[in-house]
N, C-alpha and C positions, 0 to 999 in steps of 0.2 A: 610769753606775754608778760608785761610789767604792769602791775596795778599800783597806783599812787593813792594813798589814803591821806586826806588833808583835813586838819581840824583848825578852827579859828578859836582862840581863847582870848576873851576880853570881858569887860564889864558890860552887862546888859544896858544898852543905851549910851555906852561910853564911846569916846572918839578914838581910843587907842587899843591895840591888841596885838597878838602874835599868831602867825600861822605856823603850824607844825605839820610837816609832811613826812610820811614813811613810804618808802618804795619797796615793793615786794615782787619777787620773780615767781611767776606761776608756771610750774612744770608738772609733768606726769609723775615725777618721783618725789616732789616736795615743794615747799614754798619758802625759800630762804629770804630773809630780810636783806635788802641791798643797802639801806641806809646804815651808815656806820658812825655817824656823828652822835656823840653822847648828848642827851637832853638834860637841861637843868631841872631838877625836881621842883623848884619853886615855880616853874612855868607850867607844870602839869596839873596844877590845882590840887 
């Protein structure tokens, strides 16, 4: 199973923002992150 965790980052009441999604593979032996794209630290708050 793949679980997608999505966050919206923007100013409260603002008109613009960014959606950040991480994809995680759920298995019996572990939960590796499938997303490999590096995130810009400035977008993470």
